[in-house]
C-alpha positions as CSV (number, residue, x, y, z in Angstrom):
1,M,-9.2,22.3,6.4
2,T,-12.7,21.7,5.1
3,R,-14.1,18.3,4.2
4,W,-13.9,19.0,0.5
5,Q,-10.3,20.2,0.8
6,A,-9.4,17.1,2.7
7,N,-11.0,14.9,0.0
8,A,-9.0,16.8,-2.6
9,V,-5.8,16.0,-0.7
10,I,-6.7,12.3,-0.6
11,V,-7.3,12.3,-4.3
12,F,-3.8,13.7,-4.7
13,V,-2.5,10.9,-2.4
14,A,-4.3,8.2,-4.4
15,L,-2.8,9.8,-7.6
16,I,0.7,9.6,-6.1
17,W,0.4,6.0,-5.0
18,G,-1.2,5.0,-8.3
19,T,1.5,6.6,-10.5
20,T,4.2,5.2,-8.3
21,F,3.5,1.8,-9.9
22,V,4.9,3.3,-13.2
23,V,8.2,4.4,-11.7
24,Q,8.5,1.1,-9.8
25,Q,8.5,-0.6,-13.2
26,T,10.6,1.8,-15.2
27,S,13.3,1.9,-12.4
28,M,14.0,-1.7,-13.0
29,E,15.8,-0.7,-16.2
30,N,18.6,0.8,-14.2
31,I,18.6,-0.8,-10.7
32,G,17.8,-4.1,-9.0
33,P,14.6,-4.5,-6.8
34,Q,16.5,-4.9,-3.5
35,Y,18.6,-1.7,-3.8
36,F,15.6,0.2,-5.2
37,T,13.5,-0.8,-2.2
38,G,16.3,0.0,0.2
39,V,17.1,3.4,-1.1
40,R,13.5,4.3,-1.6
41,F,12.4,3.6,2.0
42,L,15.5,5.2,3.5
43,L,14.5,8.4,1.7
44,G,11.0,7.9,3.0
45,T,12.4,7.6,6.5
46,L,14.1,11.0,6.0
47,A,10.9,12.5,4.8
48,V,8.9,11.4,7.9
49,L,11.8,11.8,10.4
50,P,10.9,15.3,11.6
51,F,7.4,14.2,12.5
52,A,8.7,10.9,14.0
53,L,11.1,12.9,16.3
54,R,8.1,15.1,17.3
55,D,6.2,12.0,18.3
56,L,9.2,10.7,20.2
57,R,9.5,14.0,22.2
58,K,5.8,13.8,23.0
59,L,6.2,10.3,24.4
60,K,9.0,11.4,26.6
61,R,7.1,14.5,27.7
62,V,4.1,12.4,28.9
63,G,6.4,9.8,30.5
64,R,5.4,7.0,28.2
65,P,8.6,5.6,26.6
66,L,8.5,2.7,24.2
67,K,8.3,-0.7,25.9
68,P,10.3,-3.8,24.8
69,M,7.2,-5.3,23.2
70,D,6.7,-2.0,21.3
71,H,10.2,-2.5,19.8
72,V,9.4,-6.1,18.9
73,G,6.1,-5.0,17.3
74,L,7.8,-2.3,15.2
75,F,10.5,-4.8,14.1
76,V,7.8,-7.3,12.9
77,L,5.9,-4.5,11.2
78,G,9.1,-3.5,9.4
79,I,9.7,-7.1,8.2
80,S,6.1,-7.3,7.0
81,M,6.5,-4.1,5.0
82,Y,9.8,-5.2,3.5
83,L,8.3,-8.6,2.3
84,A,5.3,-6.8,0.9
85,S,7.4,-4.2,-0.9
86,I,10.0,-6.6,-2.3
87,L,7.5,-9.2,-3.5
88,Q,5.6,-6.4,-5.2
89,Q,8.8,-4.9,-6.7
90,I,9.9,-8.3,-8.1
91,G,6.5,-9.0,-9.5
92,I,6.1,-5.7,-11.2
93,M,9.2,-6.5,-13.3
94,Q,7.2,-9.3,-14.9
95,T,3.7,-8.0,-15.2
96,T,1.9,-4.8,-16.2
97,V,1.3,-1.8,-14.0
98,T,-2.4,-2.3,-14.3
99,N,-2.3,-5.9,-13.2
100,A,0.1,-5.1,-10.3
101,A,-2.1,-2.3,-9.0
102,F,-5.4,-4.3,-9.0
103,L,-3.8,-7.5,-7.7
104,T,-2.0,-5.6,-4.9
105,A,-5.5,-4.4,-3.9
106,F,-6.3,-7.9,-2.8
107,Y,-5.1,-6.8,0.6
108,V,-8.4,-5.0,1.2
109,P,-10.6,-8.1,1.6
110,A,-7.6,-10.0,3.1
111,V,-7.3,-7.5,6.1
112,P,-10.5,-8.4,7.9
113,V,-9.9,-12.1,7.4
114,L,-6.4,-11.9,8.8
115,A,-7.7,-9.8,11.7
116,Y,-10.2,-12.6,12.4
117,L,-7.5,-15.3,12.3
118,V,-5.2,-13.4,14.7
119,F,-7.5,-11.5,17.0
120,R,-10.8,-13.5,16.5
121,T,-12.5,-10.3,15.4
122,R,-15.4,-11.6,13.3
123,P,-15.3,-10.0,9.8
124,H,-18.3,-8.3,8.2
125,W,-20.3,-10.5,5.9
126,S,-19.3,-8.4,2.9
127,V,-15.8,-9.8,3.1
128,W,-16.9,-13.2,1.7
129,P,-18.6,-12.0,-1.5
130,G,-15.9,-9.4,-1.9
131,G,-13.2,-12.1,-1.8
132,A,-15.2,-14.1,-4.4
133,M,-15.5,-11.1,-6.6
134,C,-11.7,-10.5,-6.4
135,V,-11.1,-14.1,-7.5
136,Y,-13.6,-13.7,-10.4
137,G,-12.0,-10.4,-11.3
138,T,-8.6,-12.1,-11.4
139,Y,-10.1,-14.7,-13.7
140,L,-11.2,-12.0,-16.1
141,L,-7.9,-10.2,-15.8
142,S,-6.1,-13.3,-17.0
143,G,-8.3,-13.3,-20.1
144,G,-10.5,-16.0,-18.9
145,D,-7.6,-18.4,-18.4
146,L,-5.8,-18.5,-15.0
147,A,-2.9,-20.0,-16.9
148,G,-2.6,-16.6,-18.6
149,L,-1.4,-15.1,-15.3
150,G,2.3,-14.7,-15.4
151,T,4.9,-15.3,-12.7
152,G,4.9,-11.6,-11.8
153,D,1.2,-11.7,-11.1
154,F,1.6,-14.4,-8.5
155,W,4.5,-12.5,-6.9
156,V,2.2,-9.4,-6.6
157,M,-0.6,-11.5,-5.2
158,G,1.8,-12.8,-2.6
159,S,2.8,-9.3,-1.7
160,A,-0.9,-8.5,-1.0
161,L,-0.9,-11.0,1.8
162,F,2.0,-9.2,3.5
163,W,0.4,-5.8,2.8
164,A,-2.6,-7.1,4.7
165,T,-0.4,-8.1,7.5
166,Q,1.3,-4.7,7.5
167,V,-2.1,-3.0,7.6
168,V,-3.2,-5.0,10.6
169,L,0.1,-4.6,12.5
170,I,0.3,-0.8,11.9
171,G,-3.2,-0.4,13.4
172,V,-2.0,-2.3,16.4
173,M,1.2,-0.4,16.8
174,V,-0.4,3.1,16.3
175,T,-2.9,2.2,19.0
176,R,-0.2,1.0,21.4
177,T,2.1,3.9,20.9
178,N,-0.2,6.8,19.9
179,A,2.7,7.9,17.7
180,P,1.8,7.3,14.0
181,A,4.7,9.1,12.4
182,L,7.2,7.3,14.7
183,V,5.6,4.0,13.6
184,A,5.8,5.0,10.0
185,A,9.4,6.0,10.2
186,S,10.3,2.8,12.0
187,Q,8.8,0.6,9.3
188,F,10.4,2.6,6.6
189,L,13.8,2.4,8.2
190,I,13.7,-1.4,8.8
191,T,12.5,-1.9,5.2
192,G,15.2,0.3,3.9
193,I,17.9,-1.4,5.9
194,L,16.7,-4.9,4.9
195,G,16.6,-3.9,1.2
196,M,20.2,-2.6,1.3
197,V,21.4,-5.7,3.2
198,M,19.7,-8.1,0.8
199,G,20.9,-6.1,-2.1
200,A,24.5,-6.5,-0.9
201,F,24.1,-10.3,-1.2
202,T,22.1,-10.5,-4.4
203,E,22.9,-7.4,-6.5
204,T,25.8,-5.3,-7.6
205,F,25.9,-1.9,-5.9
206,S,26.6,1.1,-8.2
207,F,26.2,4.8,-7.7
208,A,25.7,5.1,-11.4
209,D,22.6,2.8,-11.2
210,I,21.2,4.9,-8.4
211,Y,21.9,8.1,-10.4
212,N,20.2,6.6,-13.5
213,A,17.2,5.6,-11.5
214,G,17.3,8.9,-9.5
215,F,13.9,10.2,-10.6
216,E,12.1,7.0,-9.8
217,I,13.8,6.6,-6.5
218,L,13.0,10.2,-5.4
219,Y,9.4,9.9,-6.6
220,A,8.8,6.6,-4.9
221,G,10.8,7.5,-1.7
222,I,9.9,11.1,-1.1
223,M,6.5,11.5,-2.8
224,S,5.0,8.0,-2.2
225,A,6.5,6.9,1.1
226,G,7.0,10.2,2.8
227,I,4.8,13.0,1.6
228,A,1.7,10.9,0.6
229,F,1.7,9.1,4.0
230,T,1.8,12.4,5.9
231,L,-0.9,14.0,3.7
232,Q,-3.1,11.0,4.2
233,A,-2.7,11.1,8.0
234,V,-3.6,14.8,8.1
235,A,-6.4,14.8,5.6
236,Q,-8.3,11.8,7.2
237,N,-8.7,13.9,10.3
238,Y,-11.0,16.2,8.4
239,T,-13.2,13.9,6.3
240,E,-15.5,10.9,6.6
241,A,-14.0,7.5,6.5
242,S,-16.5,6.5,3.7
243,D,-15.1,9.4,1.6
244,A,-11.5,8.3,2.1
245,A,-12.4,4.6,1.4
246,I,-13.8,5.4,-2.0
247,I,-11.1,7.8,-3.0
248,M,-8.2,5.6,-1.9
249,S,-9.7,2.7,-3.9
250,A,-9.0,4.9,-6.9
251,E,-5.3,4.2,-6.5
252,A,-5.6,1.2,-8.8
253,V,-7.6,3.2,-11.4
254,F,-4.9,5.9,-11.4
255,A,-2.3,3.2,-11.9
256,A,-4.2,1.8,-14.9
257,I,-4.5,5.3,-16.4
258,A,-0.8,6.0,-15.8
259,G,0.2,2.6,-17.3
260,A,-1.8,3.4,-20.4
261,W,-0.5,7.0,-20.7
262,F,3.2,6.5,-20.0
263,L,3.8,2.9,-20.9
264,G,1.2,2.3,-23.6
265,E,-0.4,-0.6,-21.8
266,R,-3.6,-1.8,-23.2
267,L,-6.1,-4.4,-21.9
268,A,-8.7,-6.5,-23.7
269,P,-12.4,-5.7,-22.8
270,A,-12.6,-8.8,-20.5
271,E,-9.5,-7.7,-18.7
272,Y,-10.9,-4.2,-18.1
273,A,-14.1,-5.9,-16.9
274,G,-11.9,-7.8,-14.4
275,C,-10.4,-4.6,-13.1
276,G,-13.9,-3.2,-12.7
277,V,-15.0,-6.3,-10.7
278,I,-12.0,-6.1,-8.4
279,L,-12.5,-2.3,-7.9
280,A,-16.2,-2.9,-7.1
281,A,-15.2,-5.6,-4.5
282,I,-12.6,-3.3,-2.9
283,I,-15.1,-0.4,-2.6
284,G,-17.9,-2.7,-1.3
285,V,-15.7,-4.3,1.4
286,Q,-14.8,-0.9,2.7
287,L,-18.1,0.9,2.4
288,I,-20.8,-1.7,3.2
289,P,-19.8,-2.1,6.9
290,M,-20.0,1.6,7.3
291,M,-23.6,1.8,6.2
292,R,-26.3,2.2,8.8
293,R,-29.9,1.4,8.4
294,R,-31.9,4.6,8.4
295,P,-34.3,4.9,11.3
296,Q,-37.9,4.2,10.4
297,I,-40.3,7.0,10.9
298,A,-43.5,5.9,12.6
299,I,-46.7,7.1,10.9
């Protein structure tokens, strides 16, 4: 695979993840957020399962079985993903697809801050102006009045904190196990089980509801959780991290376009400006630390 082909694959991944915000919202017409999350991630588990089993066989072959702390880490990772997913799913019921996508992206500047708090890894200076830009972008996204943010917007912002936790933990677990597909399948499985269990307490299970939301569940489970993750993992082995950073940031842009196209969502000029500020902050936080000062040529 060439670098350009890999970048094209990552564009496709960003497109899948961006458009998934639409099906997450439309699915709520037929099914509750807990059961949607549960069924979606159980399907995602099935999609990644063949690769996870290959990782498991590899670990056994090299004589490196999972340790008790690995199991604990995978469980905590799964809980983090469940909380991130369910808060986002509840929030998207009460806000627009565009708002949900850009507010979810708050996890990008939050990741290095969280890594510093947990591991004392000093974040790059770009995190601080990036975080300030995200706050300002949210102000614009609310129409210049933070009271204009709805309950759903705050649910989604809460989910961003757990997405940041999930990103930090998945990096730790992949490094510990050297089995990325196994880690992915584990977090999907735990999220799916928790969604089904919580759904049993808070929602009414119905095969008819699952059937009516079938397209959305299949898209979010197979395409978003399963296929997109696998494609991203493969493609990023053949391209530059800076390329992937820019392209993956387009997820929020694809979500905004999909919201306008399929749901007729429209924003005021100031709100579009807020989306632009948040997108600029996301790209800056990812790219600025990768830049290297060019060597000076002595004359």
